[in-house]
N, C-alpha and C positions, 0 to 999 in steps of 0.2 A: 221901574214901572213907567216913569215919564217917557223914557226912550221908546218903550213898547207902544205907548199911546200915540207918540209922534209917528211911529212906523205904521200903525194901524190907520191913522188919519191919511197918511201919504198913500197907502194902498187903496183906501176908499176913494180918494180923489182920482187916482190913476184908473181904477176900474170904472168909475162913473164917466170919466172923460172918454175912455175907449168905447163904452157902451153908447154914449151920446153920439159919437162919430158914426157908429153902426146905424143908429136910428136915423140920423140925418141922411146917410147914404140911401137907406131904404125909402125914406119919404121923398127923396129927389128922383126915384125911379118911376117907371110907368106902371108898376104893379099896384094892384088894389091895396089899400092901406089897412092891413090887419095887425095893427100895432099891439093890440091887447094880448094876442097869443105870443108875440115875441117877448113882451114884458114878462109874461107868465113863465116862459121857458128860461129867460135870463135869471129871474129870481130863484127858480127851482135849481138851475145849474150852479148858481152862486152859493146857495145854501149847501148843496151836495158836495161841492169841492172846498167848503170853508176850512181854513187852516192848512190847506195843502199848498206846497210851493213847488215850482219847477226847479230844475238844476240851476237855472240862471238866478234863482232867488225871488223871482216875481210870483205873485199869487197865481195859482193854477188857472183860475177862471179867465185870466188874460189870454190863454191859448184858445179856448172855445170862442171867445169874442173875436179874436184875430181871424180864426177860420171862417166864422160867419161873415166878417168884413170882406174877406177875399171872395167868398161865394156870392155875396151881394154886389160888391162894387166892381170886381175884376171879371166875374163870370156872368153877372146879371140875373141871379136867381132871386126868388121871392120869399115870402114869409114862411112857407112850409120848409124850405131848404134852410133858411136862417135858424129856425127853431131846431131842426135836426142837427145843424152844425153846433149850436150852443149846447145841445144835449149829447153830442156824439161820444163823449168819454164817460158819461154817468154810469151806464150799465157795466162797463169794463172796470171802472175804478172805485165804484161804491157798491152798497148793498141793494141798490134799486135794480129791478128786473125790466125786461122788455114789456112784460105784462103791466107793470106799474106805469111805464111811459104810455102804453096804449090806453089805459084807464084815464090818465090825466090829460093826454094831448091828442088822443085819437089814433086809430090804426095806421093811418098813412105815415105820420111822423115816426111812429114806433117801428114800422117796417124799414124805413130808411136808417134809423138808429141801429136796428138789428144788423142791417147790411154793413154798417160802419164799425160794428163792434168786433174787435180782434178775437180770434178763436185759436185754440191750440189742439194738438193731437190730430186725429182725423183720418181722412180718406186714404192718405198715402202711407199710413203706418207709423210706427213709433219713431222711426228715424227721419221722418219727413220734416221739412222746415216749416215752422209756424208761419213764416212769411208767404211761402207758396200756398199753404192751406188758406191763409187769410185772403190771398189774392184770388184764389178759386172761388171762395165764398162771395167775394166782391163782384166777380164777373157774373156769377149766378144771379145775384140780386140785381145787378145792373141790367140783366135781360128784362126785368120787370119794371125797373125805374132807373133811368139814366142819371138821376140826381145823386144816387149813391156814389158813383164814380167821380162826379163833379165835385162833391163835397170832400171825398177822399183825396182828390188832387189838391184841393184847397188846404186840407190838413197837412199833406206832405210839403206843400210850398211853405207854410208857416214853420214847420219843423226844420226845413232847410235854412230858412232865414235866421233861425235861432240855434243852429247846429254848433256854434262856437263853444257852448257850455258843456258839450259832450267830450269824452275821452277820445284820443286819436283813433283807436281801434273801432269804436262805435261810429265815429265820423266816416271811416272808410266803408263800413257796412251800410250805413244809411245813404251815403252818397252813391255807393254802388247799386243799391236797390233802385235809387231814383233814376240813374242813367239807364238801367236795364229795363225797368218796368214803367215808372210814372211819366218820364219825359216822352217816351214813345206813345203812351196812352194819351197824354195831353195833345201830342201832335195828331194822333188819329182822330181825336175829337175836335180838331181845328183850333185848339187853344195855343196859338202860335207864340204869343207874348209870354205866357206862363211856361210853355215848353222851353223857350230860350233862357228864361230865368232859372228854371230847374237845372238845365244843362250847365249854365255858367256857375251856379252855386256849387254843384257837384264837382265841376272842374277845379274850382278854387280850393276845395279841400283835398282832392285827390292829387293834384299837381300844382301846388301853390306857387312855386317859382315860375313855371311856364305861364300860369294865369297872370301873375303880376307883371311879367315881362311883356306879354301881349297888351295888357291894359296900359302900361306906360307908353308903348309904341303907338297905340291908338290915340292916347292923349297928346302925344307929340305931333301926331299927324292932323289933329282936329282943325287947326287953322288952315292948313293946306287943303284939306277935304272941303272945308267951308267955301274956300275960294273957288275950287273946281265946281262945286255944286252951284254957286251963284252964277258963275260964268256960263255953265251948261244950261241952266234953267231960264236965264234972262230972255233969250229969244223965244222960248216956248211960252213964257208968261205973256209976252207981247202978242203973240198969235192967238192964244186962248182968250185974252182980254177982248180982242176984236169980235169974238163970237158971242160975248155976253154970258158965257157959261160961268156958273158959280163953282169954284174949285179950290183945292188946296194942294200945294206941292211940298212934299216932305223928303228929307234925306233919310235913307236907311243905312246905318252903319252895321256891318257884319259883326255878330257877337263873338267874344273871345273863344268860346268853346268851338263854335262853327269854324273859325279861322284855324284853331289848333287841330281840329279833326281833319280839315282839308290838308294841312301840313303833313299830318301822319299818313293819310291815305294816298296823297299824291307824291309824298317824299320830297317836299319843297320847303324852302325857307320862307319866313314871313314876307320878305321883300318880293317874293314870287307870287303872292296872292293878289290877283288883279281885280277881283270883284268886291273889294271891301266897301265901296260906295255904290248904292243903288238909289234910283229916284222913283218916288211914288206920286202919281197924279190921282187924286181922289176928287171926284165930281159929285155935286149935290143933284139929286134927281127931282125933277119937276113932275107934276101930275100928268100922266099919259106919256111920259118919256120912255123910249125904248132903250134900256140900259146897254144891251148888246150893240145896237147901232151906234150909240154914243161912244162906246169904247173904241170902235173901229174908226169913228170920225176923228177922235183925238189921235189915234195911231196915224191916220193919214196926215194930220197936221204936223206931228213931230217928225215923221219920216220924210217930209219935204224940207225940213230944217237940217236934219242929220241923216246920213246914209245908214239904213238898217242892215244888220248882219243877215244874210239870206237864209241861214239855217237856224236862227235863234228866235223865231217867232213861236211863242207858246200860247195856244188858244185854250185857256182854262175858263173861258166864258161860255162857249157852247158845250164844252166837255168838262164840267166841274169835277174836282177831285172828290174822292170818296168821303173826305172829311168836310165837304161842303164848300171848299175854297174855290172862289171864282176870281179871275183877273185875266188881263191880256198882258203878256210879257214880251218885250222886244229888246234887242241890244243894239245900241246906236253908236256910231263912231263920232267922238267929240272932236272939236277943232284942235284939241291938244294931242290928237292921235291916239286916244285911249278909248277902249270900248266901255260903255256905261249901260247897265241894265235899267230899263224903265218899266215900271209896273203900272198899268192903267186899270182903275176899278171905281165903282160907285161907292157912295158912303155906306150903303147896305152891304156891299161886298167887303168893304174894309172892316166893318163891325164883325162880320162873320169870320173874317181872317183872324181877328184878335180874340173874339169870344167864342168862336166855334158854333156848335149846334145850339147853344143857349141863345145866340143872337138871332136865330131864325124866329124865335118866339116873339121878338120885339116887332117883327114885320108882318104880323097877321093884320090885315087891313082893318083899321078902326078899332082894334081891341086893346083893352088894358087887362092883361091876364095876370093872375096870381102866380101861377107856375104852369108848365105845360101839362102836368098831370092833375091839376086841381079840378075837382068836379064842379066848382063854381065858374070855371072858365067858359067862355062862349064857344070855344072850339077845343076838341080833344085830338085834332089832327096835329100831333106834335112832333113825331119822329120823321126824319127824312128817310126816303126809301133806302139809300145807301147805308145809313146807320142801322136800319132794321136788318139789312142783309148781313152786315158785319156781326151784329149781336146774334143772329141766327147761326152763323158759322161758328162763333165761340161756343154757343150752346151745344152744337153738334160735337165739338171737341170735348166739352165737359161731360157729355153723356157717356163717353167711353174713357174713363180716367187713365192717365199714363201711369206706368209702374212706379215712377219715382218723381220727386218734386222738380229736379233739374230738367228732366225730359219735358215735364208739363210746361215749365216756364219757357223753355226753348221753343216749344211748339206754338205757344201763344205769341211769343216775341217775334216769330218769323215774319208776320205780316203787319206788325204795328208800325214799323218804320219804312215799309216798302214804298218806293215811288211807283207810279202806275202806268200801264199801257192800255190801249183800247183794242179789243179783238172783235171781229165781226163774224157772226154765225152765217151759215148758208142762206138763211132767210133774211139776212140784213140787219139782225139785232146787234146792238153794241153791248159788249160785256167788258166791265172793268176788271183787270187782273194786275197783280203786283208785277213790277218789272222783273225779268228773269224767269217768268213762268214758262213751263214747257207744255208740249202737247198733252202730256199726262195730267198736269195740273189743270189744264182747261177741261179735259174730259171729266175729271172728278168734280170740278166746279159746276158743270152742268147737271150731272147725275152720277151717283155712286155706281150704278150698273154700267154706264158708259166707261167710267174709269176702270172698273174691275175687268172689263172685257176688251179694253182698248189695245189694238195692235199697231196703230199708227194714225196718220191723218193726211188729208190733202190740204196743204197750205198754199193759198193762191193757185190752186189747181195742180200743184206739184206734190208728189208722194214723199212724205218724210216719216222718220221714226218717232217713237214715243218720247225720246229725250230731246227732240228738236226744240230749241229756245225760240219763243214767239216774239215778234216785233210789233210795235204799235201799228194798227191799220191792217194787219194780216186777216185774211178771210180763212176760216178754219172749218173743215168738215172732218169729224172724228170717224175713224173706221174701226169696226169691232168684229170679234169672232166669239161664238159661244164656247169654243174650246180654249180660249185664252184664260190663263190663271195668274193670279198675283204672285210676284216673285220678290224676295227680300232686296234684290238689286234695285227694285223700283224706287226705293227710298232715295237713292242717289240721283234718280231721274226727275225728282220733284223739288220745288222750292217753296210751295205754299203750305201753310199749316193744315188746311183742310185736307189736301191730298195726302200729306204725310200721316195725318191722324187716321184717315180711312185705311190706308195701306197697313199701318201698324195694328189697327184694330182687327183687320182681316187676318194678318199674320199671327196675332196673338190667339185668335179664335182657332185657327188651324193648329197652332202649337198646343193649345189645350186639348184638342181632339187627339193629337198624336200622343200626348202624355197619358190620356185616358186609355188609349189602346195599349200603350206600353205598360201601364199599371196592371191591366188585365193579364197580359202575357207574363209579366214578372210574378204576379201572384200565383198563376198556374205553375210556373217553374218552381217557386218555393214549395208549393203544395206537393208537387210531384216528387221532390227530393227531400221532403219532410224537414224543411227549414223554416224558421220563424221570419215573417216579413217585417223585422224590426229595423231600427236605425243602424244598429251595428252591422248587420248583414248588407244593408244598402250602402253603407259607407265603404265596406270592403269592395263591393263591385265598382263603386265610383273610383276608388283608389286604383283598382286593377285596370280600369279603362281610362284612367287619367282624366276624369271628369270632376268638376268642382261641386256640383249640386245634385240632389235627388231628381230635380226637374229635368236637368240635362240628360241624366241616365234614362228616365222614362221616355223622353222625346226620342233619344237615339234608338231605344228598343222599339218604340211605336212606329218609327220610320224605317225600321229594319236595317239601320246602319250597324246596329249590334244584334247578332243572333246568339242568344244564350245557349251555352253548351258545356262540354266537359271542363274546359279551362276555367269557366266561371264557377263551376262546382268546386274545383281545386282551390280557387281563390277564397271561397266561402269557408273551406275547411282549415285554412291557414290561421295560426294564432296571430293576433295583432299586437305589435309592440308599441307601448305608449310612448309618445313623444311630447316633450314640452312645447307649448306654443310660444315661441320667442317673439313672434311678430308684433304682439301688442305692446311691447316695451322697447324703449331705446335703451340699449345696454350701456351702462356706465360702469367702467372698471374702477374699483376701489381697492387699494392695497392696504391690508390690515397689519402686515408684518414689516420685516426689513425691506427697504427700498430695493436692495440688490437681489432679493430672493425672487425666483421665478413665480409667476402667478399660477396657482393650481386652478383646475376647472371649478372646484366647489368654492373658490374664493371670489368668483365673479358674482356680483350682486346686481340683480335686476331691479331698477328703480324707475317708476313712472316719472316722466319729466315734469318738474314743477314749474309752472309759469305764472307770473304776475301779470294779468291782463291789463292792469292799470298803467304799466310801464312799457314803452316800446322795446322790442328786441334790438340789441346792439350787434350789428354784423361786423366783426373785426377778425383779425388774424387768429385770435384765440378761440372765438366762438363759432366761426363759420362751419367747422366740421360737424357741429351738432345738428345742422339743418340740411334739408334736401333742397337743392336748387331746381326749380321747375325746368324740365327738359323741353318744354314747348316755347317758352318765351325767353329763356336764358338771361336772366337779369345779371347786370354787372354793377359795380360801384358807380354811383352817379344816377342810376335809374331810380325813380320813385317806386318803392317796393312795399309789400305787406307780407305777413305770414299767415298760413292757414294751418290750424291745429287739427289734424285728421283723427279718425276714430281708432287709428293704430298708435296714437300718441306721437306721431311724427309731425314735425313742423316743416312745411314746404314754403319756400320763398318764391313769390311771384312778382312780376311787374304789376303795378296797379291797373294798367290798361290791358293786361293779358286776358284773352278771351275766356280762359278757364277761371281766372280770378273774378271776372265780371259775373260769371254764373254763380260762383260760390258766394260772392257778396250778396247776391239777390236771394239765394236759396238756403244758405247756411251761414248767415252773417254773424251769428254769435261765436263762431270759431275763428273769426278774423282777428289778427293781432297787428298792432302797429309795429313797424320795423324801420330802422335807418342804418345806413352804412357809416362805419368809422374805420375804414381801411387807410393805409398810408403808402400805397404803391408798392408793397412788397409781394402781393399775391398776383398771380396771372389767371385770367378768366377767359374761357373760350368765347369767341364772337365770330359771326359769319357776315361777310360783305358780299353783295351781289353787284357786279359791275356790268354795264351795257355800253357798247361803243362800236366804232367802225373797225372792221378787221383789216388792219394795215400792218405791213412788215415792221417789226420792232416794238409794237405796242405792249406785248407781254414783258419784254425786257424793261421797258420804262416803268411798268407797274411794280414788278418785283424789285427793281432798283430803288424805287421810292420806299417800299415797305421794309426791305432788309438793310439798305445802306443809310438812307436819310433818317428813317424813323426807328431803326433798330428793333423791328417787330418780328417775332417768330412766326413763320408761315407753317401751319400744321398740315394743311392739304390745299390743293388747288384743282378745280375742275373747270374746263373751258369747252364751250361748244360754239361752232361758227355756222352761219346760215345766211346765204344771200347777201354777203358783204358785211354782215354784222356779227358781233361776238357777244356771248354772255358768259361771265366768269363767276364762279362761287369760290371764295377764298375763306378758309378757316384760319383764324389768327389767335394768338394769345395776347391779351391786352390787360392793362391795369384798371382802367375805368373808362367812363363815357368820354372824358376829355381826349383820351387816345383815339377813340373812334372819330370824334369830331375833327381832330387834326389830320387823321388819315384821309377822311372823306374830302376835306378841304384841299389837301395836297394832290390827291388823285384827280380831282375835278380840273386841275390845272393842265392835265395832259390833254392835248388837242383832240385826240381821237375818242376820248371818253365823253359819253352823253349823260350818264347817270350813275351815281354810286349811292347805295343805301345799305343800311344794316338790315339783315334778314333774320 
């Protein structure tokens, strides 16, 4: 009893201290001080979650307080958002309803809480992931009130900060969702600091060894980077001091995930990452100061000290990014012979870069606003034009639901992380588009009719096709024809979510029309030959035409790919032999009799695979045959891996950074299993290397010599192409683990003619 009292007192002290920190942060902000409603929400949530603890052992109320703290201190939201954050799990985890919240705290807070409440089942059907459905609900609500997504990101950030108490499989699921959905969302809303933390936390759980390795290297470089920073900025400080400008110069060290991601995409080692250090010049604005002119004035000063890279000036001041980011970027050659990126921005621009759209609300001239949507505010002009456009695009996608959860998540994901280009219309209007956009993307971005009837474009007055990729600064005139029709190949000619969504919607509508026509033809055929239009007869026709579903059959009949006739009638008259469906089981052979006696067919026992999700799968010589190795990422021992338990009771092993696994973690995370290797170099695994180099006599002999003689590696196949003095080779090998690959790449790079070696 005494121990319980001590624990309760300790909990009470911890809760009160956390809440007081939240109150202090709120009182220090520019928001109007509505402390009474926050006290009311805190006491209500505290009572609702009383006696409940998180997996970490701390009282549950600590989580809502922490989410509210992030929303207030790190994003800059006010009392309405703080209340919603404190209450965000009440409806989901207790008997209270949204109506109860509305009656006690008002409709506005209730609406945000409703948007934050997780839901299940839903629009995508029974097999849909609750995560995708929850995400869809989130985006729908977000279209009305951006605070929903900002609080949700705060919620996810705290969950990631406390992820250590979860089981490994759960960690991969949550980290995967975070990288796939929440980090890109934070980036799109301009929350750069939070985006980086979400990425690094996810990285630390998905690839702990690589994370700690990069952290250690950065720690080891800190003194060296500080010296470089001090030497580089000293003459800049001297010149800026002469102008009387109030400013701050900060070092920006590239985040571990960002470094690792660049290593993966560029296929380089840590030592080959040259932009680890960047310099930020942040100036204070005086009344009447022209921020844009000041940015270029500082650029003129620094470019007289150091020579700028002619192709690396990025003007995000005149042409701000869709997430509100503004700054002037230049790359300067230091005295040490290294390129250093310098970012020039005002204090306002810096706040927006860190806090995103939330920071815009702090810079309404002379205002102390509660929240951008607060009816007590002096201004309701809260959303930036680009944010409105983005939300409108999302709403258009949501109005025509995708057939399954993964497609939906992919469609939304397409444009969250895209960098941007600027395209000019014939009338001189600037349009922001994601990098990689095509003529067809641009046509659909302007209007669905233009996209649907697009036959090409004039880009800078030259005729190009619909798949032509646009560059920043291109002037584009879309060409149309009323006879043009949407084709399913068009999906491959687009990169934006909006265009893909519109094309898929049109194709689905046409497919439904074909199926309707097919159904009418099929019913007439059944009626004419006095056959029942039941599932048995439809399955017979599907089997006869080698089609998987009724919908495929109807579509083929409707498009006249299949013409029903005598052969179909014969198929309907045949008797169907029943077959067992073996696919939903992993067949495990068990011998019930003498070990030397042959196994009879009826001795084979079908047993669903039993899995303990609390324990990682051990991949070794004895167990590896039970699992399917993903044929797109080809994991081998030494790779960070996970398992996916599919609806056929198969377990597929993926690399954790595999594109397929990323989607599964976000859309079907409950089926993710922790897995680890325990092989001992006895098994051989297939791996593919891609080698690029100069086409000179004897280079192939050198490559095969190193592989077969020095490293004793089996070459399964070799394909080589040469063009314009260069060669590209793809070699399929049998290796034991990642260390073999690293040794092979290291030795092959010693060959003078070879420029690059990477695992493919």
